[in-house]
Steps between C-alpha positions, in 0.01 A plus 500: 500500500405161360646206695548198266539269802176607670209253509265769369483499117681787331184648351339522846813666636481754218128547561576581866769749398271678252213502751733657757594771249131570442410513870799722578395722206831463322260395225206740557148462362487522117880475474630274220665177608859456372522299179558124501855558377570747782358268766697206362821705514435649842410174675689244293198293403351371176218662307276206596557580869422867442180419310382261772558762771326775302211269404450420868479868593263569211276217621506657848402839351821663624614559139300566186586451136402756238528354147755685292630702797636264763445392860423751773441507874129464566304716739447317832157354553261664743380277782124472539407683822378288790329792671187693408652802329420708193711469187615860546622440857663171403703654217608797712634272775709323234651825377308484172293779346136386488279592209146428390311546175121493525368286214125500567246577771139380499221384729341160439254262663658213691477170315465176701880465532555852633190480719637186664841662561343814648230299680227726356200451274540454128451839331658707779693800370875455461755759383768357271838674473753367249859619539845431359750501788855624439829495689766745381292536184497126423167311474467256791136399523150553368250539786123489484360616833133449586366716785157462655311810387281515811811576708642767265211619282676780309851351497560553123434874544688547829816305414755713307662325204804300610422535871549205736171311534569396859591859586178641350285242677656596832507877450168555324285224652670411827548140383814352652584167339617268776504146359524313175546167327672408175497217250792488254529273197747484212401484135544649150406863440225592254544732205357817657694482827813402307468818293457714812792335680732511199557123493429227246156332501523170683783618727478370859324728748353484848122534525403644838154526653479700823211573734556796734293562811414777742355387835399168346329650195644427155570840344712410198552202273812547288599283205849568370751369250863526617806449283671180611833632370478792745343335804580208726321338793682439828339305782613427853451137603433353843526136600186321616714311748591643840872575563514209748394261222767609253796345685827533314345524151 
């Protein structure tokens, strides 16, 4: 219950209570949040306090407002993986149903940018695979994978529609991807990716560029657009100072 004598403001106390209900699934995903009047009655607070608490949870993406319908519990964000793993494997480990829609497949000549990333000559053959990635049927990301054609010459013909790219590279070509590097930036989504992801143009997204290697050779360069309302980034931090230098701080 709300404690009027507590140093924590009432709206933050109410936020903590509502967050606890969400995490304990007393308010499950997509469930409507009780009305302002009901929350005021149940916790003995003003409408201003209720609005501040709800606004805070909306800002944290734990609740979402749908105009004309109300406020609902938002789906939890998916944490960006910190290991080299396919989208399919990542979603399965999270208990989500992975899905993929092939948008386009083509083979192009590497421009100077791609040639530099692959460390090959300009004009080298590169397969391009564009896919819409889904979790439980919901659009999560648009991926554009570039694979060096010299390593998988007939990949477009040998990869079944919707099949895991990493899985096909390993099974059909014996290419085991063993290392990678990522660059992630935030920015507004363009019109085409917004349409594919089902979000408004200009909405915040994560732009990810990933190079994936096998035995030191760059096999894939992926460029993806991830929904920022469905993903979050979590990093572990280490101090540069040795434990003996930290003292009592």
